[in-house]
C-alpha positions, 0 to 999 in steps of 0.5 A, spaced: 500 500 500 503 506 497 503 512 501 504 519 498 508 525 501 503 529 505 498 523 507 497 520 513 501 513 514 496 507 516 496 505 523 502 499 524 502 495 530 509 492 531 513 488 537 519 493 540 526 490 542 523 488 549 517 484 546 512 490 548 507 492 542 509 499 539 503 502 535 503 508 531 496 511 533 499 511 540 504 516 538 499 521 535 501 528 537 508 526 537 514 526 532 515 519 530 520 517 524 519 510 521 525 507 517 524 501 513 530 498 510 529 493 504 535 489 505 534 488 513 527 485 513 
């Protein structure tokens, strides 16, 4: 699903390195930087 510049990112839910869940929607109102590397997955 492509996201264009200026569009909101879809909500994601991922485990963090401590095993807790990290949700993009929980970051609303805060700055968040998402970096996805093609060759690290």
